[in-house]
ZAVEXGU-280637 format. One line per field, with one value per residue: residue in one letter; x, y, z of N, C-alpha, C in turn; residue number from 1. Coordinates in Angstrom, 3 decimals, m for minus. Atoms other than C-alpha are relative to their C-alpha. Last residue first. Layout:
resn: c(A,...)
n_xx: c(X,...)
n_yy: c(Y,...)
n_zz: c(Z,...)
ca_xx: c(X,...)
ca_yy: c(Y,...)
ca_zz: c(Z,...)
c_xx: c(X,...)
c_yy: c(Y,...)
c_zz: c(Z,...)
resi: c(NUM,...)
END
This chain:
resn: c(D,A,S,D,T,D,R,D,R,A,L,R,R,R,V,A,R,A,A,P,A,S,A,V,W,F,V,F,A,W,E,G,W,R,P,V,F,A,V,P,I,S,I,A,F,M,A,A,I,A,L,L,S,A,D,D,D,R,P,S,P,P,P,A,G,P,R,L,L,K,S,G,R,L,H,R,S,M,L,L,F,T,L,L,T,L,V,Q,I,I,A,Y,L,S,F,R,V,G,F,G,G,R,G,S,L,L,R,T,A,F,P,I,I,V,I,M,L,L,W,V,M,N,L,T,I,I,R,S,D,L,R,D,V,Y,R,F,L,R,H,H,S,R,W,H,G,G,I,V,V,F,S,I,L,F,E,L,Y,S,L,R,D,M,L,L,G,H,L,I,A,H,D,S,G,G,G,P,V,R,L,T,F,A,L,L,T,M,A,I,A,A,V,A,D,S,F,F,I,L,R,E,A,S,I,F,E,V,E,A,A,V,A,S,T,G,P,E,S,D,S,L,Q,G,T,M)
n_xx: c(m0.691,m0.338,m1.101,m1.211,m0.372,m0.639,m1.330,m0.854,m0.411,m0.894,m1.312,m0.530,m0.414,m1.232,m1.097,m0.368,m0.816,m1.253,m0.765,m0.607,m1.069,m1.254,m1.027,m0.304,m0.618,m1.366,m0.913,m0.625,m1.281,m1.123,m0.438,m0.906,m1.197,0.309,1.297,0.727,1.071,0.999,0.883,0.933,0.778,1.344,0.822,0.256,0.937,1.278,0.569,0.564,1.178,1.080,0.658,0.799,1.204,0.919,0.613,1.013,1.149,0.683,0.643,m0.179,1.206,0.902,0.294,1.329,0.005,m1.143,m1.154,0.053,0.895,m0.892,m0.459,m1.002,m0.937,m0.796,m0.832,m1.114,m0.920,m0.853,m0.858,m1.030,m0.923,m0.735,m1.031,m0.995,m0.738,m0.782,m1.119,m0.958,m0.733,m0.996,m1.164,m0.701,m0.729,m1.254,m1.040,m0.354,m0.763,m1.284,m1.052,m1.310,m0.026,0.929,1.178,1.148,0.094,0.499,1.423,0.713,0.250,1.019,1.333,0.600,1.176,1.096,0.475,0.768,1.241,0.905,0.426,1.015,1.276,0.675,0.624,1.176,1.053,0.629,0.676,1.272,m0.146,1.056,0.032,m0.466,m0.203,m1.407,m0.638,m0.598,m0.815,m1.154,m0.871,m0.637,m1.031,m1.040,m0.803,m0.837,m1.065,m1.076,m0.751,m0.775,m1.138,m0.821,m0.707,m0.996,m1.096,m0.737,m0.806,m1.070,m0.923,m0.724,m1.006,m1.234,m1.150,0.199,m0.081,m1.409,m0.717,0.268,m0.735,m1.455,m0.270,0.063,m1.171,m0.001,0.165,0.964,1.114,1.291,0.604,1.436,0.872,0.644,1.149,1.120,0.749,1.139,1.059,0.596,0.737,1.290,0.769,0.549,0.986,1.210,0.598,0.645,1.167,1.057,0.483,0.726,1.321,0.856,0.489,0.997,1.284,0.657,0.570,1.156,1.118,0.470,0.736,1.275,0.858,0.463,1.048,1.234,0.642,0.584,1.462,0.518,m0.182,1.000,1.342,0.141,0.137,1.353)
n_yy: c(m0.274,1.249,0.548,m0.801,0.282,1.327,m0.073,m0.662,0.954,0.954,m0.624,m0.123,1.343,0.344,m0.775,0.623,1.188,m0.413,m0.560,1.078,0.677,m0.733,0.614,1.308,m0.306,m0.511,1.114,0.391,m0.616,1.000,0.615,m0.855,0.713,1.397,0.316,0.861,m0.723,m0.377,1.159,0.032,m1.270,0.166,0.703,m0.931,m0.966,0.682,0.219,m1.211,m0.285,0.990,m0.400,m1.236,0.435,0.741,m0.915,m0.878,0.732,0.566,m0.911,0.705,0.630,m0.983,0.329,0.512,1.459,0.577,0.349,1.298,m0.051,0.522,m1.005,m0.887,0.840,0.604,m0.979,m0.337,1.095,0.111,m1.205,0.314,0.877,m0.763,m0.812,0.841,0.552,m1.079,m0.213,1.096,m0.140,m1.003,0.599,0.923,m0.817,m0.590,1.002,0.369,m1.065,m0.147,0.948,m0.543,m0.797,0.475,m0.747,0.733,1.179,m0.458,m0.379,1.206,0.618,m0.765,0.221,1.329,m0.172,m0.478,0.971,0.968,m0.652,0.045,1.399,0.217,m0.689,0.790,1.211,m0.516,m0.380,1.234,0.728,m0.611,m1.317,m0.494,m1.465,m0.573,m1.468,m0.318,0.632,m0.967,m1.099,0.582,0.575,m1.132,m0.512,0.965,m0.115,m1.221,0.227,0.928,m0.831,m1.003,0.648,0.425,m1.212,m0.379,0.964,m0.197,m1.243,0.365,0.810,m0.965,m0.704,0.811,m0.886,m1.173,0.426,0.406,m1.215,m0.647,0.666,m0.333,m1.422,m0.094,0.515,1.369,0.627,1.065,m0.202,0.432,0.912,m0.211,1.179,0.013,m0.908,0.714,0.782,m0.818,0.043,1.317,0.167,m0.723,0.719,1.213,m0.487,m0.431,1.218,0.699,m0.871,0.320,1.369,0.023,m0.704,0.844,1.034,m0.625,m0.196,1.335,0.388,m0.899,0.450,1.268,m0.323,m0.619,1.028,0.805,m0.726,m0.028,1.340,0.336,0.042,1.066,1.297,0.116,0.183,1.364,0.918,m0.223)
n_zz: c(1.242,0.636,m0.649,0.312,1.464,m0.024,m0.616,0.994,1.009,m0.591,m0.149,1.330,0.462,m0.790,0.501,1.280,m0.228,m0.489,1.123,0.882,m0.731,0.000,0.755,m0.696,m1.325,0.248,0.251,m1.233,m0.063,0.247,m1.269,m0.719,m0.324,m0.470,m0.496,0.929,0.733,m0.903,m0.123,1.155,0.100,m0.461,1.009,1.139,m0.454,m0.181,1.278,0.509,m0.792,0.337,1.274,m0.232,m0.737,0.884,0.848,m0.617,m0.503,1.132,0.979,1.346,0.570,0.604,1.450,0.160,0.193,0.707,m0.930,m0.656,m1.193,m1.077,m1.012,0.559,0.704,m1.055,m0.655,0.885,0.157,m1.208,m0.015,0.961,m0.599,m1.023,0.717,0.499,m1.140,m0.513,0.993,m0.137,m1.230,0.165,0.822,m0.897,m1.004,0.593,0.134,m1.364,m0.588,0.762,m0.417,0.446,1.236,1.034,0.269,m0.453,0.872,1.252,m0.335,m0.224,1.313,0.649,m0.643,0.345,0.870,m0.829,m0.944,0.747,0.449,m1.102,m0.181,1.058,m0.314,m1.022,0.625,0.833,m1.018,m0.494,1.058,0.250,0.674,0.904,0.148,m1.246,0.056,m0.066,m1.147,m0.906,0.607,0.630,m1.070,m0.691,0.916,0.045,m1.202,0.079,0.992,m0.652,m0.997,0.760,0.599,m1.113,m0.512,0.983,0.034,m1.278,0.029,0.890,m0.861,m0.894,0.786,0.203,m0.173,0.896,1.419,0.218,m0.001,1.249,1.079,m0.124,0.418,1.451,0.521,0.125,m1.268,m0.084,m0.837,0.550,m0.951,m0.227,0.066,1.330,m0.065,m0.625,0.990,0.484,m0.973,0.004,1.153,m0.215,m0.976,0.687,1.002,m0.698,m0.545,1.151,0.416,m0.921,0.187,1.281,m0.260,m0.798,0.957,0.901,m0.805,m0.138,1.309,0.201,m0.828,0.621,1.182,m0.435,m0.503,1.129,0.728,m0.800,0.079,1.276,m0.105,m0.909,0.664,1.102,m0.589,m0.421,1.161,0.482)
ca_xx: c(m69.279,m70.367,m70.163,m72.422,m74.918,m74.951,m75.451,m78.344,m79.911,m79.782,m81.233,m84.163,m84.709,m84.779,m87.257,m89.466,m89.387,m90.575,m93.314,m94.399,m94.676,m96.525,m99.147,m101.517,m101.368,m101.902,m104.866,m106.481,m107.016,m109.708,m112.035,m112.138,m113.600,m117.176,m116.033,m112.270,m111.192,m109.236,m107.240,m105.717,m104.320,m103.237,m100.282,m98.766,m99.143,m97.454,m94.728,m93.954,m93.487,m91.210,m89.334,m88.677,m87.485,m85.186,m83.685,m83.087,m81.503,m79.201,m78.047,m77.553,m77.406,m73.814,m72.151,m70.883,m67.110,m67.250,m70.819,m73.005,m73.492,m70.546,m72.690,m73.341,m75.269,m77.046,m78.241,m79.291,m81.336,m82.930,m83.967,m85.425,m87.364,m88.844,m89.707,m91.507,m93.453,m94.456,m95.662,m97.644,m99.256,m100.164,m101.868,m104.039,m105.031,m105.747,m108.163,m110.262,m110.259,m111.240,m113.801,m115.790,m118.688,m118.771,m115.935,m113.515,m110.713,m111.130,m110.637,m107.490,m106.224,m106.628,m104.744,m102.027,m101.452,m99.142,m96.864,m96.621,m95.626,m93.075,m91.388,m91.399,m89.790,m87.165,m86.309,m85.779,m83.628,m81.616,m80.918,m80.086,m77.347,m77.342,m74.941,m74.701,m76.644,m76.114,m79.662,m81.133,m81.886,m83.043,m85.393,m86.775,m87.404,m89.215,m91.227,m92.356,m93.382,m95.303,m97.089,m98.084,m99.139,m101.409,m102.707,m103.495,m105.193,m107.292,m108.248,m109.404,m111.496,m113.019,m113.813,m115.439,m117.951,m121.042,m119.911,m119.313,m122.757,m124.371,m122.622,m123.837,m127.365,m127.439,m126.191,m128.872,m129.192,m127.826,m124.806,m121.385,m118.468,m116.600,m112.827,m111.077,m110.208,m108.051,m105.809,m104.828,m102.700,m100.602,m100.027,m99.097,m96.447,m95.059,m94.785,m93.066,m90.484,m89.764,m89.186,m86.957,m84.896,m84.595,m83.567,m80.922,m79.453,m79.248,m77.614,m75.022,m74.277,m73.799,m71.531,m69.361,m69.081,m68.117,m65.458,m64.084,m63.873,m62.027,m59.541,m58.945,m58.432,m54.824,m54.022,m55.526,m53.578,m50.329,m50.925,m51.498)
ca_yy: c(32.130,30.615,34.028,35.566,32.778,33.032,36.767,36.332,33.808,36.261,38.980,36.761,35.717,39.411,40.245,37.340,38.533,41.991,40.538,38.356,41.554,43.508,40.797,41.883,45.464,44.238,42.178,45.256,46.405,43.731,46.331,48.259,45.508,46.641,49.719,50.115,53.114,50.964,49.353,52.740,53.016,49.373,49.814,52.427,50.158,47.305,49.680,50.874,47.312,46.532,49.820,48.978,45.473,46.771,49.387,46.977,44.286,46.571,48.993,46.721,49.196,49.846,47.414,49.231,49.490,52.999,53.819,55.266,58.909,59.266,59.716,57.765,54.797,57.019,59.101,56.113,54.710,57.996,58.477,54.930,55.731,58.772,56.623,54.092,56.603,58.445,55.222,54.387,57.794,57.374,54.047,55.586,58.478,56.105,54.025,57.054,58.389,55.035,54.291,57.411,56.069,54.946,55.343,52.701,54.164,57.531,55.795,54.141,57.366,58.975,56.116,56.355,60.117,59.498,57.341,59.805,62.560,60.245,59.735,63.517,63.898,61.236,63.002,66.341,64.636,62.819,66.059,68.092,65.796,63.008,60.822,57.300,55.347,51.526,50.580,53.193,51.135,47.999,49.876,51.903,48.709,47.193,50.425,50.400,46.776,47.367,50.366,48.147,45.171,47.380,49.093,45.715,44.491,47.672,47.517,43.918,44.976,47.780,45.185,42.877,45.579,43.761,40.435,41.896,43.585,40.260,38.585,41.194,41.014,37.226,37.252,39.622,43.158,44.998,47.109,46.138,48.177,49.736,49.707,53.042,53.639,50.519,52.258,54.790,52.111,51.592,55.336,55.546,52.823,54.451,57.820,56.179,54.356,57.598,59.407,56.540,56.698,60.538,60.402,57.788,59.967,62.914,60.686,59.545,63.153,64.144,61.212,62.070,65.685,64.484,62.180,64.940,67.265,64.649,64.003,67.793,68.483,67.381,69.419,72.534,72.044,71.528,74.710,76.674)
ca_zz: c(m39.224,m35.949,m34.268,m36.916,m36.661,m32.822,m33.144,m35.651,m33.307,m30.411,m32.550,m33.506,m29.931,m28.893,m31.635,m30.657,m27.054,m28.133,m30.235,m27.375,m25.174,m27.860,m28.534,m25.733,m27.169,m30.732,m29.651,m28.149,m31.697,m31.898,m30.257,m33.565,m35.642,m35.946,m37.882,m38.262,m36.175,m33.608,m36.361,m37.240,m33.638,m33.198,m35.482,m33.146,m30.074,m31.943,m33.206,m29.742,m28.567,m31.465,m30.948,m27.313,m28.175,m30.925,m28.610,m25.834,m27.999,m30.055,m27.402,m24.418,m21.553,m20.333,m17.956,m14.821,m14.483,m13.010,m12.033,m14.794,m15.633,m18.050,m21.158,m24.391,m22.965,m20.458,m23.377,m25.418,m22.591,m21.805,m25.458,m25.509,m22.398,m24.054,m27.092,m24.892,m22.987,m26.198,m27.717,m24.560,m24.553,m28.197,m27.515,m24.706,m26.984,m29.794,m27.707,m26.656,m30.206,m31.812,m29.082,m29.617,m27.543,m23.942,m21.407,m20.250,m22.405,m20.647,m17.190,m18.660,m20.115,m16.669,m15.034,m17.796,m17.322,m14.297,m16.405,m19.309,m16.943,m15.361,m18.699,m19.271,m15.881,m16.734,m19.923,m18.083,m15.324,m18.001,m19.852,m16.785,m15.684,m13.135,m11.156,m9.775,m12.408,m12.278,m11.357,m13.679,m16.738,m14.931,m12.708,m15.592,m17.544,m14.541,m14.046,m17.690,m17.438,m14.223,m15.888,m18.856,m16.675,m14.572,m17.746,m19.322,m16.202,m15.867,m19.568,m19.157,m16.202,m18.340,m21.077,m18.627,m17.618,m18.956,m17.470,m14.007,m14.179,m15.152,m12.316,m9.918,m11.236,m11.075,m7.480,m6.512,m5.269,m8.228,m9.005,m10.356,m8.998,m11.900,m11.850,m12.730,m9.028,m9.116,m11.637,m8.951,m7.292,m10.408,m10.705,m7.038,m7.504,m10.657,m8.864,m5.889,m8.048,m9.897,m6.597,m5.401,m8.612,m8.535,m4.857,m5.611,m8.397,m5.971,m3.337,m5.918,m6.919,m3.244,m2.709,m5.729,m4.433,m1.006,m2.487,m4.669,m1.729,0.345,m2.497,m2.849,0.843,0.950,m2.227,m0.634,2.644,0.667,m1.237,2.010)
c_xx: c(1.336,0.753,0.451,1.248,1.242,0.391,0.621,1.454,0.899,0.438,1.055,1.405,0.614,0.542,1.295,1.141,0.388,0.927,1.408,0.772,0.579,1.100,1.328,1.241,0.411,0.665,1.426,0.938,0.663,1.334,1.097,0.552,0.987,1.242,m0.196,m1.357,m0.737,m1.136,m1.223,m1.059,m0.932,m0.885,m1.444,m0.915,m0.346,m1.081,m1.368,m0.730,m0.749,m1.215,m1.028,m0.698,m0.947,m1.206,m0.967,m0.688,m1.042,m1.337,m0.904,m0.639,0.324,m1.259,m0.975,m0.244,m1.395,m0.042,1.145,1.217,m0.042,m0.827,0.918,0.605,1.215,1.129,0.895,0.821,1.204,1.022,0.846,1.092,1.133,1.002,0.788,1.119,1.138,0.767,0.931,1.167,1.001,0.801,1.095,1.217,0.791,0.755,1.285,1.164,0.496,0.875,1.321,1.126,1.341,0.071,m0.927,m1.284,m1.267,m0.271,m0.710,m1.516,m0.800,m0.326,m1.084,m1.293,m0.693,m1.303,m1.199,m0.581,m0.841,m1.365,m0.987,m0.450,m1.035,m1.333,m0.725,m0.660,m1.224,m1.107,m0.753,m0.826,m1.389,0.510,m1.006,0.192,0.433,0.327,1.509,0.730,0.765,0.903,1.282,0.951,0.699,1.114,1.137,0.870,0.856,1.107,1.105,0.859,0.967,1.283,0.928,0.806,1.088,1.217,0.832,0.957,1.247,0.919,0.780,1.037,1.269,1.210,m0.078,0.258,1.495,0.790,m0.221,0.830,1.440,0.290,m0.005,1.242,m0.030,m0.047,m0.951,m1.218,m1.433,m0.504,m1.403,m0.957,m0.759,m1.231,m1.167,m0.784,m1.270,m1.140,m0.689,m0.823,m1.377,m0.932,m0.628,m1.088,m1.391,m0.713,m0.676,m1.195,m1.145,m0.557,m0.846,m1.367,m0.996,m0.574,m1.093,m1.299,m0.709,m0.710,m1.234,m1.218,m0.611,m0.851,m1.356,m0.910,m0.567,m1.127,m1.329,m0.626,m0.675,m1.508,m0.508,0.106,m1.022,m1.331,m0.124,m0.276)
c_yy: c(0.550,0.167,m1.329,m0.554,0.720,m0.395,m1.400,0.074,0.576,m1.073,m0.985,0.609,0.056,m1.422,m0.364,0.737,m0.624,m1.194,0.454,0.506,m1.256,m0.636,0.723,m0.588,m1.275,0.422,0.407,m1.181,m0.311,0.693,m1.056,m0.585,0.724,m0.869,m1.463,m0.347,m0.820,0.802,0.406,m1.163,m0.041,1.238,m0.161,m0.659,1.007,0.934,m0.765,m0.114,1.266,0.211,m0.962,0.413,1.212,m0.448,m0.701,0.903,0.896,m0.752,m0.715,0.724,m0.635,m0.756,0.990,m0.348,m0.576,m1.505,m0.602,m0.170,m1.323,0.004,m0.691,1.006,0.841,m0.845,m0.579,1.113,0.379,m1.083,0.003,1.162,m0.365,m0.904,0.792,0.722,m0.793,m0.472,1.070,0.124,m1.109,0.250,1.105,m0.544,m0.816,0.827,0.594,m1.066,m0.308,1.186,0.246,m0.887,0.583,0.936,m0.647,0.690,m0.766,m1.189,0.506,0.306,m1.290,m0.576,0.796,m0.291,m1.342,0.263,0.416,m1.071,m1.024,0.647,m0.084,m1.416,m0.218,0.622,m0.825,m1.242,0.427,0.320,m1.202,m0.728,0.493,1.158,0.416,1.514,0.547,1.537,0.295,m0.644,0.836,1.069,m0.525,m0.452,1.152,0.472,m0.980,0.192,1.251,m0.219,m0.878,0.854,1.023,m0.635,m0.374,1.195,0.404,m0.988,0.238,1.214,m0.451,m0.764,1.003,0.710,m0.814,0.905,1.213,m0.388,m0.252,1.320,0.567,m0.676,0.349,1.362,0.058,m0.510,m1.520,m0.653,m1.192,0.264,m0.429,m1.077,0.336,m1.214,m0.005,0.876,m0.677,m0.786,0.770,m0.115,m1.389,m0.122,0.675,m0.739,m1.213,0.431,0.299,m1.256,m0.665,0.844,m0.247,m1.411,0.010,0.608,m0.982,m1.024,0.640,0.126,m1.312,m0.376,0.747,m0.556,m1.239,0.328,0.500,m1.157,m0.789,0.739,m0.044,m1.424,m0.402,m0.035,m1.127,m1.399,m0.162,m0.250,m1.355,m0.940)
c_zz: c(0.242,m1.310,m0.604,0.749,m0.352,m1.385,0.020,0.626,m1.025,m1.037,0.544,0.018,m1.400,m0.411,0.676,m0.621,m1.309,0.266,0.416,m1.168,m0.770,0.738,0.050,m0.710,0.690,1.340,m0.218,m0.160,1.286,0.026,m0.186,1.241,0.903,0.359,0.383,0.596,m1.059,m0.714,0.849,0.164,m1.238,m0.138,0.509,m0.984,m1.138,0.516,0.114,m1.339,m0.479,0.806,m0.434,m1.248,0.289,0.758,m0.959,m0.963,0.607,0.522,m1.017,m1.087,m1.299,m0.481,m0.571,m1.486,m0.202,m0.082,m0.776,0.957,0.780,1.385,1.020,0.971,m0.505,m0.636,1.068,0.635,m0.860,m0.056,1.300,m0.052,m0.900,0.689,0.940,m0.680,m0.414,1.192,0.468,m0.996,0.179,1.253,m0.167,m0.719,0.928,1.009,m0.503,m0.069,1.357,0.622,m0.719,0.287,m0.344,m1.190,m1.124,m0.238,0.439,m0.881,m1.360,0.303,0.134,m1.337,m0.617,0.736,m0.269,m0.824,0.757,0.954,m0.789,m0.330,1.093,0.024,m1.083,0.447,0.996,m0.653,m0.860,0.970,0.525,m1.040,m0.352,m0.727,m1.102,m0.069,1.319,m0.044,0.108,1.213,0.988,m0.549,m0.552,1.044,0.595,m0.911,m0.008,1.219,m0.119,m0.953,0.660,0.940,m0.728,m0.489,1.196,0.457,m0.993,0.023,1.236,m0.122,m0.825,0.920,0.872,m0.785,m0.157,0.087,m0.919,m1.529,m0.244,m0.138,m1.318,m1.065,0.072,m0.469,m1.554,m0.565,m0.038,1.334,m0.011,0.998,m0.516,0.965,0.422,m0.031,m1.340,0.069,0.580,m1.050,m0.473,0.943,m0.089,m1.242,0.178,0.920,m0.745,m0.942,0.639,0.422,m1.164,m0.384,1.011,m0.191,m1.260,0.218,0.771,m0.997,m0.882,0.721,0.112,m1.272,m0.193,0.850,m0.705,m1.218,0.411,0.527,m1.102,m0.654,0.858,m0.055,m1.285,0.003,0.875,m0.652,m1.125,0.589,0.393,m1.170)
resi: c(224,223,222,221,220,219,218,217,216,215,214,213,212,211,210,209,208,207,206,205,204,203,202,201,200,199,198,197,196,195,194,193,192,191,190,189,188,187,186,185,184,183,182,181,180,179,178,177,176,175,174,173,172,171,170,169,168,167,166,165,164,163,162,161,160,159,158,157,156,155,154,153,152,151,150,149,148,147,146,145,144,143,142,141,140,139,138,137,136,135,134,133,132,131,130,129,128,127,126,125,124,123,122,121,120,119,118,117,116,115,114,113,112,111,110,109,108,107,106,105,104,103,102,101,100,99,98,97,96,95,94,93,92,91,90,89,88,87,86,85,84,83,82,81,80,79,78,77,76,75,74,73,72,71,70,69,68,67,66,65,64,63,62,61,60,59,58,57,56,55,54,53,52,51,50,49,48,47,46,45,44,43,42,41,40,39,38,37,36,35,34,33,32,31,30,29,28,27,26,25,24,23,22,21,20,19,18,17,16,15,14,13,12,11,10,9,8,7,6,5,4,3,2,1)
END
């Protein structure tokens, strides 16, 4: 009996590992699907210009240019969130309750983005509408940061998998979150509120600048 149990232990461990890997794959596929649906729903925020002439249609497109810019920004934002999630979870082969909870919070923020985009395209109360969108982005980034740190300190990655880069990734995420956070008070400045969009557009260059700065610091330290 003891020999039979010992013989079955390797097979049992292999089955358990396979089940954990399949569970992780299901979470990743589910997250991919949610992000794809959220990106698709953004198209429903676009306004169709009215009018029966070329001039009227062009005038409508021009008048709604801000809503089209918001659509493009949201599309790029969700795409950026998905790319970061894809890179973070590509070596995950098991889950725990904490990473599942954090991932669900992250998905909640993702599915709210289309609603926030529609709200952002409304009329009046620009500061509040803009701030709600920016707050959602900050919460999404901070939730992702918590997931990255948890995966870095846990045993949820495949054996031999490289851990997430703590310094570069954390600094880039915080730089983007800071740009969104800084844009909030700017949105309430009379007659200058719409310039707050500049901080959103500049978030990606800011993250790249942070990475380059860290890379130069590493090169300097290694040279010394």
